[in-house]
C-alpha positions in Angstrom: 0.0 0.0 0.1 3.0 2.3 -0.4 3.3 2.7 3.4 6.5 2.3 5.2 6.7 0.3 8.6 5.4 2.6 11.3 6.7 3.0 14.9 10.3 3.6 13.9 11.1 7.2 14.9 14.6 8.5 15.7 16.5 11.5 14.6 19.5 9.4 13.5 17.4 7.4 11.1 17.3 8.6 7.4 15.2 7.1 4.6 17.1 6.5 1.4 15.5 5.9 -2.0 18.2 3.6 -3.4 18.7 4.8 -6.9 21.0 3.2 -9.5 21.5 3.9 -13.1 18.7 6.5 -13.2 16.0 4.4 -11.5 14.8 3.9 -7.9 15.5 0.3 -6.9 14.4 -0.1 -3.2 14.2 1.8 0.1 16.5 1.8 3.1 16.1 3.2 6.6 19.6 4.0 7.6 21.1 4.9 11.0 23.7 7.6 10.4 25.2 7.2 13.9 25.6 3.4 13.9 26.4 3.4 10.2 24.2 0.5 9.2 20.8 0.1 7.6 17.9 -0.6 10.1 16.0 -2.3 7.2 15.8 -2.4 3.4 12.4 -2.8 1.9 12.2 -4.1 -1.6 10.0 -5.8 -4.3 11.0 -9.4 -4.7 11.8 -10.4 -8.4 11.6 -14.0 -9.6 15.1 -15.4 -10.4 17.2 -18.5 -10.5 19.3 -17.0 -7.6 22.7 -17.7 -9.2 23.4 -14.9 -11.7 25.9 -12.4 -10.2 27.1 -9.0 -11.4 30.5 -7.6 -11.2 30.2 -4.1 -9.8 32.3 -2.2 -7.3 30.9 -1.5 -3.8 29.1 1.9 -3.7 28.3 4.6 -1.2 25.3 6.9 -0.8 25.8 10.6 -1.8 22.3 11.4 -0.4 23.9 11.1 3.1 26.6 13.6 2.4 26.5 17.5 2.1 29.4 17.4 -0.3 27.5 16.2 -3.4 24.2 16.9 -5.1 24.0 13.4 -6.7 20.8 11.5 -6.1 22.1 7.9 -6.7 24.7 5.6 -5.4 28.2 5.9 -6.6 31.4 3.7 -6.7 33.8 4.6 -3.9 36.4 7.0 -5.3 40.0 5.9 -5.8 41.2 8.5 -3.3 40.1 9.2 0.3 36.3 10.0 0.6 35.1 13.3 1.9 34.8 13.7 5.6 31.1 14.2 5.3 30.8 10.7 4.0 32.6 9.3 7.0 30.3 11.1 9.4 27.2 9.6 8.1 27.9 6.2 6.7 30.2 3.2 6.6 33.2 3.1 4.1 35.2 0.3 2.8 38.0 0.8 5.4 35.4 -0.1 8.1 35.1 -3.6 6.7 38.8 -4.1 5.9 41.1 -6.4 7.9 38.2 -7.8 9.9 38.3 -11.6 10.4 34.9 -12.3 12.1 32.5 -10.4 9.9 31.4 -10.2 6.3 29.4 -7.6 4.5 25.9 -9.2 4.6 23.1 -7.9 2.3 19.7 -7.0 3.6 18.3 -6.8 0.0 20.1 -9.8 -1.4 21.1 -9.9 -5.1 19.6 -13.4 -5.4 16.0 -11.8 -4.7 16.5 -9.6 -7.8 16.5 -10.6 -11.5 17.6 -7.6 -13.7 21.4 -7.0 -13.6 20.7 -3.3 -12.5 18.6 -4.4 -9.6 21.3 -6.9 -8.6 24.0 -4.2 -8.9 22.0 -1.8 -6.7 22.3 -4.2 -3.8 26.1 -3.6 -3.6 26.0 -0.4 -1.6 27.3 -0.3 1.9 24.0 1.3 2.9 22.4 -2.1 2.2 24.8 -4.3 4.3 25.6 -5.1 7.9 28.4 -6.9 9.6 27.3 -10.5 9.7 29.3 -13.3 11.3 30.7 -15.3 8.4 29.2 -18.7 9.6 25.8 -17.2 9.9 26.0 -15.2 6.6 27.0 -18.2 4.4 25.2 -20.7 6.6 21.7 -20.4 8.1 20.9 -16.9 6.8 21.9 -17.8 3.2 19.8 -20.9 3.4 16.8 -18.7 4.6 17.2 -16.4 1.6 17.2 -19.5 -0.7 14.0 -20.8 1.0 12.2 -17.4 0.6 13.3 -17.2 -3.1 12.0 -20.6 -3.9 8.7 -20.1 -2.0 7.9 -16.8 -3.5 9.0 -18.0 -7.0 6.8 -21.1 -6.8 3.7 -19.8 -4.9 3.4 -16.0 -5.1 1.3 -15.1 -8.1 1.5 -11.3 -7.8 4.0 -8.9 -6.3 5.8 -9.8 -3.2 7.2 -7.2 -0.8 10.1 -8.0 1.5 11.5 -6.0 4.5 14.7 -7.3 6.1 16.3 -5.5 9.1 18.4 -5.9 12.3 18.5 -5.4 16.0 21.5 -4.1 17.8 22.7 -4.0 21.4 25.7 -1.8 21.5 28.4 -4.0 20.0 30.6 -2.0 17.5 33.4 -2.4 15.0 36.1 0.1 15.9 38.7 1.8 13.7 41.4 3.9 15.0 39.8 3.6 18.5 36.5 5.0 17.2 33.2 3.2 17.2 32.3 3.0 13.5 29.8 0.2 12.6 27.2 -1.5 14.8 27.2 -5.3 14.7 23.6 -6.6 14.6 22.5 -9.0 17.3 19.6 -10.4 15.2 18.6 -10.2 11.6 14.9 -10.4 10.8 12.8 -10.5 7.6 9.2 -10.5 6.5 7.4 -10.8 3.3 3.9 -9.9 2.0 2.2 -11.5 -1.0 -1.6 -11.2 -1.1 -2.0 -12.8 -4.5 -0.7 -16.4 -3.9 -1.5 -20.0 -5.1 -4.4 -21.2 -2.8 -3.8 -24.7 -4.2 -0.3 -24.8 -2.8 0.6 -27.6 -0.3 -0.7 -26.7 3.2 2.8 -26.3 4.6 3.4 -23.5 2.0 0.0 -22.1 1.8 0.0 -21.6 5.6 2.9 -19.1 5.1 0.8 -16.7 3.0 -0.1 -13.9 2.6 2.6 -12.9 5.0 5.3 -14.6 7.1 8.5 -13.7 8.9 11.7 -15.0 10.5 14.7 -14.0 12.6 18.1 -15.4 13.5 20.9 -14.7 15.8 24.1 -13.3 14.3 26.5 -15.6 15.9 28.7 -18.6 15.0 26.6 -21.0 17.1 22.9 -21.1 18.0 22.1 -19.1 14.9 19.2 -21.1 13.5 16.7 -19.0 11.6 13.2 -19.3 13.2 10.1 -18.7 11.0 7.0 -17.2 12.6 4.0 -15.1 11.9 4.5 -11.4 11.3 2.7 -10.6 14.5 5.1 -12.7 16.4 8.0 -11.0 14.9 6.6 -7.6 15.7 6.2 -8.7 19.3 9.8 -9.9 19.4 11.1 -6.6 17.9 9.0 -4.6 20.5 10.9 -6.3 23.2 14.3 -6.3 21.6 14.7 -3.0 19.8 13.7 0.7 19.8 10.3 0.4 18.1 7.3 1.8 19.9 3.9 0.4 20.6 2.5 1.4 17.2 5.1 -0.7 15.4 3.7 -2.4 12.3 5.7 -3.9 9.5 3.0 -4.1 6.8 0.0 -1.7 6.3 -3.1 -3.5 7.3 -1.0 -6.5 8.3 -0.8 -7.5 4.7 -4.5 -8.3 4.4 -6.0 -8.3 0.9 -7.7 -5.0 -0.1 -11.2 -6.3 0.2 -10.5 -7.6 3.7 -9.2 -4.1 4.6 -12.3 -2.6 3.1 -14.5 -4.8 5.2 -12.8 -3.9 8.4 -13.0 -0.1 7.6 -16.8 -0.3 6.8 
């Protein structure tokens, strides 16, 4: 319904329309203090999940006062302007770090067009993920969601993937630079789905959710209802009591109309 998740209000949070090659691709809510995205919200595209693109990592000029550009750009060969460092992560923040990888919130395997895939390679769309979790349970979860939406979602599917934090930071030159997520979470909404799908899959529509602990061990991804995820996030992050991931809880339009009348 063109409505962002509600109940997330903070001065340090900035909404970014992630633009690449002249077109808007998805939306990110970015924390300019912790230098990570709180969530990325995107439209899922059916794909085989394996086609990659070869693009350099990019930064977001919209978070800087030093440029008027409205879309993501490759990092310059020389040092970035100080106004970039103030508001967002840079490549150096992720260099020489053994325990963490750059983990996508909007993963390239959930996109089909090469430009949509390329647009996921901005540091405003990644968070530090423990390597074992990134390539293990979370990657498996991304595969499961791609196959489920490929097979059983007939219309558009909308996905929101985000994080919780608890104060752990990556430091550089003795300065806190990038927050390390405690949990990653994700939810999707598809109101036009295959009602003849097997029950185990049909029961996960029109919306479903999951979260996983960003650690080497005990990091299994647990699936649940969107309401259960919202309850979890209300207890584990800074959202308020109004917090709602999907407008109308992802109910079909006619159901929303019935409630309103």
